[in-house]
C-alpha positions as CSV (number, residue, x, y, z in Angstrom):
1,X,-29.7,-3.7,19.3
2,X,-31.3,-1.8,16.4
3,X,-33.1,-4.1,14.0
4,X,-32.6,-3.8,10.3
5,X,-36.1,-2.5,9.8
6,X,-35.4,0.4,12.0
7,X,-32.8,1.8,9.7
8,X,-35.4,2.6,7.0
9,X,-34.9,2.2,3.2
10,X,-33.0,5.4,2.9
11,X,-30.7,4.6,5.7
12,X,-30.1,1.1,4.4
13,X,-28.9,2.5,1.1
14,X,-26.6,4.8,3.0
15,X,-25.2,1.9,4.9
16,X,-24.5,0.2,1.6
17,X,-22.8,3.3,0.2
18,X,-20.7,3.8,3.3
19,X,-19.6,0.1,3.5
20,X,-18.9,0.0,-0.2
21,X,-16.6,3.0,-0.1
22,X,-14.9,1.4,2.9
23,X,-14.6,-1.9,1.0
24,X,-12.9,-0.1,-1.9
25,X,-10.3,1.7,0.3
26,X,-8.4,-1.2,1.9
27,X,-7.7,-3.2,-1.4
28,X,-7.1,0.1,-3.2
29,X,-4.5,1.1,-0.7
30,X,-2.8,-2.2,-0.7
31,X,-2.6,-2.6,-4.5
32,X,-1.6,1.1,-5.0
33,X,1.2,0.8,-2.5
34,X,2.5,-2.3,-4.1
35,X,3.1,-0.4,-7.3
36,X,4.8,2.4,-5.4
37,X,7.2,0.2,-3.5
38,X,10.2,0.8,-5.8
39,X,9.8,4.6,-5.3
40,X,9.5,4.2,-1.5
41,X,12.5,1.9,-1.4
42,X,14.6,4.4,-3.4
43,X,13.6,7.4,-1.2
44,X,14.3,5.6,2.1
45,X,17.2,3.3,0.8
46,X,15.3,0.2,1.9
47,X,16.6,-3.3,1.2
48,X,14.3,-6.0,-0.4
49,X,13.2,-7.5,3.0
50,X,12.5,-4.2,4.6
51,X,10.6,-3.0,1.6
52,X,8.3,-6.0,1.6
53,X,7.4,-5.1,5.2
54,X,5.8,-1.9,3.9
55,X,3.1,-4.1,2.4
56,X,3.2,-6.8,5.1
57,X,3.1,-4.7,8.3
58,X,-0.5,-3.6,7.5
59,X,-1.6,-7.2,6.9
60,X,0.0,-8.4,10.2
61,X,-1.7,-5.7,12.2
62,X,-5.1,-6.4,10.5
63,X,-4.8,-10.1,11.1
64,X,-3.8,-9.7,14.7
65,X,-6.7,-7.3,15.5
66,X,-9.5,-8.5,13.2
67,X,-11.0,-11.3,15.4
68,X,-10.7,-9.4,18.7
69,X,-12.1,-6.2,17.3
70,X,-14.9,-8.0,15.5
71,X,-15.9,-9.6,18.8
72,X,-15.5,-6.2,20.6
73,X,-17.8,-4.6,17.9
74,X,-20.5,-7.1,18.7
75,X,-20.3,-6.1,22.3
76,X,-19.9,-2.3,22.0
77,X,-21.6,-1.6,18.7
78,X,-20.8,-2.1,15.0
79,X,-21.5,1.5,13.9
80,X,-19.3,2.9,16.6
81,X,-16.5,0.6,15.7
82,X,-16.8,1.3,12.0
83,X,-16.6,5.1,12.5
84,X,-13.6,4.7,14.8
85,X,-11.9,2.6,12.2
86,X,-12.5,5.2,9.5
87,X,-11.2,8.0,11.6
88,X,-8.1,6.1,12.7
89,X,-7.5,5.2,9.0
90,X,-7.5,8.8,8.0
91,X,-5.0,9.7,10.7
92,X,-2.8,6.8,9.7
93,X,-2.9,7.9,6.0
94,X,-1.9,11.4,7.0
95,X,1.0,10.0,9.1
96,X,2.1,7.8,6.2
97,X,2.0,10.8,3.8
98,X,4.2,12.8,6.2
99,X,6.6,10.0,7.0
100,X,10.2,11.2,7.1
101,X,12.0,7.8,7.4
102,X,11.2,4.1,7.1
103,X,10.4,3.8,10.9
104,X,7.6,6.4,10.8
105,X,6.2,4.9,7.7
106,X,6.1,1.4,9.2
107,X,4.5,2.7,12.3
108,X,1.8,4.4,10.2
109,X,1.2,1.3,8.2
110,X,0.7,-0.7,11.4
111,X,-1.9,1.9,12.5
112,X,-3.6,1.5,9.2
113,X,-3.8,-2.3,9.8
114,X,-5.5,-1.6,13.2
115,X,-8.0,0.7,11.5
116,X,-8.6,-1.8,8.7
117,X,-9.4,-4.5,11.2
118,X,-12.2,-2.3,12.6
119,X,-13.6,-1.6,9.1
120,X,-13.3,-5.2,7.8
121,X,-14.8,-6.8,10.9
122,X,-18.0,-4.6,10.8
123,X,-18.7,-3.6,7.2
124,X,-20.2,-6.9,5.9
125,X,-22.2,-7.4,9.1
126,X,-23.7,-3.9,8.8
127,X,-24.8,-4.6,5.2
128,X,-26.4,-7.9,6.3
129,X,-28.2,-6.3,9.2
130,X,-29.4,-3.2,7.2
131,X,-31.1,-5.2,4.4
132,X,-33.8,-7.9,4.5
133,X,-32.9,-11.4,3.5
134,X,-34.5,-11.1,0.1
135,X,-32.0,-8.4,-0.9
136,X,-28.9,-9.7,0.8
137,X,-27.3,-11.4,-2.1
138,X,-27.6,-8.3,-4.3
139,X,-26.1,-5.9,-1.8
140,X,-23.3,-8.2,-0.8
141,X,-22.5,-8.6,-4.6
142,X,-22.3,-4.8,-4.8
143,X,-20.0,-4.8,-1.8
144,X,-17.7,-7.4,-3.3
145,X,-17.7,-5.5,-6.6
146,X,-16.2,-2.5,-4.8
147,X,-13.4,-4.7,-3.4
148,X,-12.4,-5.7,-6.9
149,X,-12.8,-2.2,-8.2
150,X,-10.3,-1.1,-5.6
151,X,-7.9,-3.9,-6.6
152,X,-8.4,-2.9,-10.3
153,X,-7.9,0.8,-9.9
154,X,-5.1,0.6,-7.3
155,X,-2.2,-0.4,-9.6
156,X,-3.3,1.9,-12.4
157,X,-4.1,5.0,-10.3
158,X,-1.3,4.3,-7.9
159,X,1.2,4.2,-10.7
160,X,-0.1,7.5,-12.2
161,X,0.0,9.2,-8.8
162,X,3.4,7.9,-8.0
163,X,4.9,8.9,-11.3
164,X,3.2,12.4,-11.4
165,X,3.1,13.5,-7.7
166,X,5.1,10.9,-5.8
167,X,4.0,8.0,-3.6
168,X,2.8,10.2,-0.8
169,X,-0.1,11.4,-3.0
170,X,-1.7,7.9,-2.7
171,X,-2.3,8.5,1.0
172,X,-3.6,12.0,0.5
173,X,-6.2,10.6,-1.9
174,X,-7.3,8.1,0.7
175,X,-7.8,10.9,3.2
176,X,-10.2,12.7,0.8
177,X,-12.1,9.5,0.0
178,X,-12.8,8.7,3.6
179,X,-14.2,12.0,4.6
180,X,-17.6,11.4,3.0
181,X,-18.4,8.0,4.7
182,X,-17.5,9.5,8.1
183,X,-19.7,12.5,7.7
184,X,-22.6,10.4,6.3
185,X,-22.4,7.9,9.2
186,X,-22.3,10.4,11.9
187,X,-25.1,12.7,10.6
188,X,-27.5,10.4,8.8
189,X,-27.3,6.8,10.2
190,X,-29.2,6.3,13.4
191,X,-29.4,3.3,15.7
192,X,-26.7,0.8,16.7
193,X,-26.0,-2.9,16.3
194,X,-24.6,-4.8,19.3
195,X,-25.6,-8.4,19.1
196,X,-23.5,-9.4,22.1
197,X,-24.1,-6.3,24.3
198,X,-23.4,-7.2,28.0
199,X,-21.2,-10.2,27.2
200,X,-17.6,-10.5,28.4
201,X,-14.7,-9.8,26.1
202,X,-12.1,-12.6,25.9
203,X,-9.0,-10.5,26.5
204,X,-6.8,-13.5,27.4
205,X,-7.7,-15.3,24.2
206,X,-7.2,-12.2,22.1
207,X,-3.7,-11.7,23.6
208,X,-2.7,-15.3,23.0
209,X,-4.1,-15.1,19.4
210,X,-2.1,-11.9,18.7
211,X,1.1,-13.3,20.0
212,X,0.8,-16.4,17.9
213,X,0.0,-14.6,14.7
214,X,2.7,-12.1,15.2
215,X,5.3,-14.7,16.0
216,X,4.3,-16.7,12.8
217,X,4.9,-13.9,10.4
218,X,8.0,-12.7,12.2
219,X,9.4,-16.2,11.9
220,X,8.9,-16.3,8.2
221,X,10.7,-12.9,7.8
222,X,13.7,-14.2,9.7
223,X,14.1,-17.5,7.8
224,X,16.5,-19.2,7.0
225,X,18.1,-18.0,10.3
226,X,17.7,-20.0,13.5
227,X,15.6,-17.2,15.0
228,X,13.1,-17.7,12.3
229,X,12.6,-21.4,13.0
230,X,12.3,-20.7,16.8
231,X,9.7,-18.0,16.2
232,X,7.6,-20.3,13.9
233,X,7.8,-23.2,16.4
234,X,6.8,-20.8,19.2
235,X,3.9,-19.5,17.1
236,X,2.6,-23.0,16.5
237,X,2.7,-23.8,20.2
238,X,1.0,-20.5,21.1
239,X,-1.8,-21.0,18.5
240,X,-2.4,-24.6,19.8
241,X,-2.7,-23.1,23.2
242,X,-5.2,-20.5,21.8
243,X,-7.4,-23.3,20.3
244,X,-7.4,-25.2,23.6
245,X,-8.3,-22.0,25.5
246,X,-11.1,-21.1,23.1
247,X,-12.6,-24.6,23.4
248,X,-12.9,-24.1,27.2
249,X,-14.0,-20.4,27.1
250,X,-17.7,-19.7,27.8
251,X,-17.7,-16.7,25.6
252,X,-14.7,-17.2,23.1
253,X,-13.3,-14.6,20.9
254,X,-13.3,-17.2,18.0
255,X,-15.8,-20.1,17.9
256,X,-13.5,-23.0,17.2
257,X,-16.4,-25.5,17.4
258,X,-17.6,-24.3,14.0
259,X,-14.4,-25.7,12.4
260,X,-14.7,-29.0,14.2
261,X,-18.4,-29.7,13.8
262,X,-19.1,-28.2,10.3
263,X,-17.2,-29.8,7.5
264,X,-18.3,-27.4,4.8
265,X,-17.4,-24.4,6.9
266,X,-14.0,-25.8,8.0
267,X,-12.8,-26.9,4.5
268,X,-14.2,-23.8,2.8
269,X,-12.2,-21.6,5.2
270,X,-9.1,-23.8,4.7
271,X,-9.5,-23.5,0.9
272,X,-9.7,-19.7,1.3
273,X,-6.6,-19.7,3.4
274,X,-4.6,-21.7,0.8
275,X,-5.9,-19.7,-2.2
276,X,-4.9,-16.3,-0.7
277,X,-1.6,-17.7,0.5
278,X,-0.8,-18.8,-3.1
279,X,-2.0,-15.7,-5.0
280,X,-1.7,-12.6,-2.8
281,X,2.0,-11.9,-3.5
282,X,1.5,-12.1,-7.3
283,X,1.1,-8.3,-7.6
284,X,4.0,-7.6,-5.3
285,X,6.3,-9.9,-7.2
286,X,5.2,-8.8,-10.7
287,X,5.6,-5.2,-9.6
288,X,9.2,-5.8,-8.8
289,X,9.7,-7.8,-12.0
290,X,8.1,-5.2,-14.4
291,X,9.8,-2.2,-12.8
292,X,13.3,-3.6,-12.0
293,X,13.8,-6.3,-14.6
294,X,11.7,-4.9,-17.5
295,X,12.5,-1.3,-16.7
296,X,8.8,-0.2,-16.9
297,X,7.4,3.0,-15.3
298,X,5.0,2.6,-12.3
299,X,2.1,3.7,-14.5
300,X,2.9,1.2,-17.2
301,X,3.4,-1.6,-14.7
302,X,0.1,-0.7,-13.1
303,X,-1.7,-1.0,-16.5
304,X,-0.3,-4.5,-17.0
305,X,-1.4,-5.5,-13.5
306,X,-5.0,-4.4,-14.2
307,X,-5.6,-7.6,-16.1
308,X,-6.2,-9.8,-13.0
309,X,-8.5,-7.6,-10.9
310,X,-10.5,-6.7,-14.1
311,X,-11.3,-10.3,-14.7
312,X,-12.2,-10.7,-11.0
313,X,-14.6,-7.7,-11.2
314,X,-16.3,-9.0,-14.4
315,X,-16.7,-12.7,-13.5
316,X,-17.2,-12.7,-9.7
317,X,-20.9,-11.7,-9.8
318,X,-21.5,-14.3,-12.5
319,X,-19.7,-17.0,-10.5
320,X,-21.8,-16.0,-7.5
321,X,-25.0,-16.5,-9.4
322,X,-23.8,-19.8,-10.8
323,X,-23.1,-21.1,-7.3
324,X,-26.8,-20.8,-6.5
325,X,-27.5,-23.5,-9.1
326,X,-24.2,-25.5,-9.2
327,X,-22.4,-26.9,-6.2
328,X,-20.0,-24.2,-4.9
329,X,-17.3,-26.7,-4.2
330,X,-17.1,-27.7,-8.0
331,X,-16.9,-24.1,-9.2
332,X,-14.4,-23.1,-6.5
333,X,-12.2,-26.2,-7.3
334,X,-12.2,-25.3,-11.0
335,X,-11.2,-21.8,-10.1
336,X,-8.3,-23.0,-8.0
337,X,-7.3,-25.3,-10.9
338,X,-7.1,-22.2,-13.1
339,X,-5.0,-20.5,-10.5
340,X,-2.6,-23.4,-10.6
341,X,-2.3,-23.0,-14.3
342,X,-1.7,-19.2,-14.1
343,X,1.0,-19.6,-11.3
344,X,2.7,-22.4,-13.2
345,X,3.1,-20.1,-16.3
346,X,4.9,-17.5,-14.1
347,X,7.5,-20.0,-13.0
348,X,9.2,-19.4,-16.3
349,X,9.2,-15.6,-16.0
350,X,12.2,-13.8,-17.3
351,X,12.9,-10.4,-18.9
352,X,12.9,-11.9,-22.4
353,X,9.4,-13.2,-22.3
354,X,6.9,-11.0,-24.3
355,X,4.6,-8.9,-22.2
356,X,1.5,-10.6,-23.5
357,X,2.7,-13.8,-21.7
358,X,2.4,-12.1,-18.4
359,X,-1.0,-10.6,-19.3
360,X,-2.4,-14.0,-20.3
361,X,-1.2,-15.5,-17.0
362,X,-2.9,-12.7,-15.1
363,X,-6.1,-13.2,-17.1
364,X,-6.1,-16.9,-16.2
365,X,-5.5,-16.0,-12.5
366,X,-8.2,-13.4,-12.5
367,X,-10.8,-15.8,-14.0
368,X,-9.6,-18.6,-11.6
369,X,-9.9,-16.3,-8.6
370,X,-13.4,-15.1,-9.6
371,X,-14.6,-18.7,-10.0
372,X,-13.2,-19.5,-6.6
373,X,-14.0,-16.5,-4.4
374,X,-17.7,-15.9,-4.9
375,X,-18.7,-19.6,-4.7
376,X,-16.4,-20.2,-1.8
377,X,-18.0,-17.2,0.1
378,X,-21.4,-18.6,-0.7
379,X,-20.3,-22.0,0.7
380,X,-19.1,-20.4,3.9
381,X,-22.2,-18.2,4.5
382,X,-24.6,-21.0,3.5
383,X,-23.1,-23.5,5.8
384,X,-24.1,-21.7,9.0
385,X,-27.4,-20.6,10.5
386,X,-28.5,-16.9,10.7
387,X,-27.2,-16.5,14.3
388,X,-23.7,-17.4,13.1
389,X,-23.5,-15.2,10.0
390,X,-21.3,-12.5,11.6
391,X,-19.0,-15.2,13.0
392,X,-18.7,-16.8,9.6
393,X,-18.0,-13.5,7.9
394,X,-15.3,-12.6,10.5
395,X,-13.7,-16.0,10.2
396,X,-13.6,-15.9,6.4
397,X,-12.0,-12.5,6.6
398,X,-9.4,-13.8,9.1
399,X,-8.5,-16.7,6.8
400,X,-8.1,-14.3,3.9
401,X,-5.8,-12.0,5.9
402,X,-3.7,-14.9,7.3
403,X,-3.4,-16.3,3.8
404,X,-2.2,-12.9,2.5
405,X,0.2,-12.7,5.4
406,X,1.6,-16.1,4.8
407,X,1.9,-15.3,1.1
408,X,4.1,-12.3,1.9
409,X,5.9,-14.4,4.6
410,X,6.9,-17.0,2.0
411,X,8.0,-14.2,-0.3
412,X,10.2,-12.6,2.4
413,X,11.7,-15.9,3.2
414,X,12.7,-16.5,-0.4
415,X,14.0,-13.0,-0.8
416,X,16.1,-13.5,2.3
417,X,17.6,-16.7,0.9
418,X,18.4,-15.4,-2.6
419,X,19.2,-11.7,-2.0
420,X,19.5,-11.0,1.8
421,X,19.3,-7.5,3.4
422,X,20.7,-5.5,0.4
423,X,19.0,-2.8,-1.6
424,X,17.7,-3.9,-5.0
425,X,20.1,-2.7,-7.7
426,X,21.4,-4.1,-11.0
427,X,24.1,-6.3,-9.4
428,X,21.4,-8.4,-7.7
429,X,18.9,-8.5,-10.6
430,X,19.8,-12.1,-11.4
431,X,19.1,-13.2,-7.8
432,X,15.9,-11.1,-7.9
433,X,14.7,-13.0,-11.0
434,X,15.6,-16.4,-9.4
435,X,13.7,-15.5,-6.2
436,X,10.6,-14.4,-8.1
437,X,10.5,-17.7,-10.0
438,X,11.1,-19.7,-6.9
439,X,8.1,-18.0,-5.2
440,X,5.9,-18.9,-8.1
441,X,7.0,-22.5,-8.0
442,X,6.2,-22.7,-4.3
443,X,2.8,-21.0,-4.8
444,X,1.9,-23.4,-7.7
445,X,2.5,-26.5,-5.5
446,X,0.6,-24.9,-2.6
447,X,-2.4,-24.0,-4.8
448,X,-2.5,-27.5,-6.3
449,X,-2.9,-28.9,-2.8
450,X,-5.7,-26.4,-2.2
451,X,-7.8,-28.1,-4.9
452,X,-8.2,-31.2,-2.7
453,X,-9.1,-29.0,0.3
454,X,-11.8,-27.4,-1.8
455,X,-13.2,-30.7,-3.0
456,X,-13.2,-32.2,0.6
457,X,-15.8,-29.8,1.9
458,X,-18.5,-32.1,0.5
459,X,-22.0,-31.4,-0.9
460,X,-23.5,-28.2,0.4
461,X,-27.0,-29.1,-1.0
462,X,-28.5,-32.4,-0.3
463,X,-29.4,-34.3,-3.5
């Protein structure tokens, strides 16, 4: 395994540049596509449930493959996995841009999820390994900033591109953006990182995990039908089996013992899961509300949705620095409390409310998310020793993705109950409004419970 010092200062800077561009791409893609969903739905005549799968299919694939591919990267090499992910992502973006029906688009989005798993599972670890400990906080802060820049730019730029050139132009832009990091990695970055080279890959555990996660989200999409309940029960049983298998495995794909023996690690990850489950679908739901019920253009809706990620971008670095002096659990719990307030405001959403009401709620959510995210990440990474940093990073990313997946799963379930498999059109607008408000009510209650999970992690620093 190449050591950080072997990369050299210039190469370390290149690693930061490459991983930061990669960190920008996946949130940009997701938030830009959310704003383009009505245009995609119109072209392919998709109903509300199928349309939500355009956003969810990528999350499912990423969640299924993130942990196994993260483990495989430790065995085969982080750089090799990262480059493979970038190349696959480019091909998936091309296939998405050339999609001629909803089936080809869905298949392309699943492929993007697979590629995203390779990128997400390696980028943070590469940054940590490329820089000395004294610079780690600074460079990780830069990496996180690029994530929120992607979230901020996505709705705005995605709306402009969709309105001016069509939704396919979003994917062509992604192709252009990814060419530079691939070329830089292949030509200028030397050495390889493979902390687990020679160890066995837990294929059985990976398959069990994938089946359980897939069954869970498929079950949510089929509710309230009986097949949905069966799928969810099956997923729970399979995931219990996965935990039992991993506890006995000599070289597990996911170290379950960390959750059992480390209270701060376990509850910090649980808080992250709940927070993302309660907040991820906000952009999707407000995109539908603004464009269908408020009759706004994609570009105008994108500008409104900028409010939340801009607040995240501005205040996340500040919250991270504060968490070095103030207990992370306190800051994160205050942040989750603000999220509860922002979600509660959106329960009363209707087309007669002034636009500034939505913007204020998004500002509150953005501030709350900033106060939660950086301190919570600090809590997770500070609760483990150096040998477990990559495991902690992969686990936190998994919690984030499963939370996002559950958020969209709940949304699909509510849409199925209120609207069903019909295309969104004026006759179902009242049901659409009711379903959006019901989603925000569920997310408010869920996020309120998350405050107690955040507080339960205990003191990170001994008095």
